[in-house]
N, C-alpha and C positions, 0 to 999 in steps of 0.2 A: 703582817704574816697571816697565814691561814688560821692559825690557832686563835689569834686575837680577833679575827673576823668572825670565826665560829662562836667565840665567847660573846661578842657583841650581839650577834643575831639571836643567840639562845636567850640572853638576858632580855632583849627587846621583845621576844616572843612570850616572855613571862615565866620562863623555866629557870629559876635562880633561887639561891638562898641569900638571905640578907644578913649581914654581919654588922654589929654595933661595936664601936671602938671606945676606949676610955675617954677620948676627947669629945665624945658626943656625936662624932661623924659616923656615917654608915657607908657600907659598900655592898655591892652585889656580885656574886660569883655564879657563873653558869652551872646548872646541875649537869652531872654527867649523864649523857643520853646514850643508852645502849639499845638500839632498835631490836636486836635479836632477843632481848629479854622482855619486850613489850607485848601486850596483847593488841589486837587489831584496833580496839577503841582508843587506847592510849596512843598508839602510833598515829592514828588519824588526827588526834588532837594536836600532837606535836607537829606533824606534817603541815596541817592547815595554818597553825600559828606561825611557823617559820616561813611558809610560803607567803603569808600576808605581809610579814616584815620585809621580805625580799621584794615583793611587788611594790609596796609603798615607798621603798627607798631606792630601788635600782631597776627592777624589771619593767616598770611602766614606761620607761624611756625607750625600750626596744621592742616591746610587744603591745599588741592592740587590746588584749584582754587576758584575764587570769585563765580563762579556758584555753587560750592559745599556749600559754606557759605550761599548763598541765599536759596538753597534747605533746609538746616538745619533750617534757620530762618523761612521759610514758614512752615515747619513741626512743629516747636515749637509754632508758632502762632495758629495752629489748636487747641491747648490746651487752648488758652486764651478765 
């Protein structure tokens, strides 16, 4: 599902809280990310970290560079 994918990407990007359980195990939960409440610096940190995760796991298969991905993303945002 999209929610599970978003959770995984967010955790891989380093934006999570860690929980410890009574049996000694631990788990990670994605932090809630609200772009509207972020300043530009925080937004850029999240954006870059998430983009790097997506590049390293998925996007490198279809695009020749991160720059190409960013150009495509910018073009898509023009429609928003």
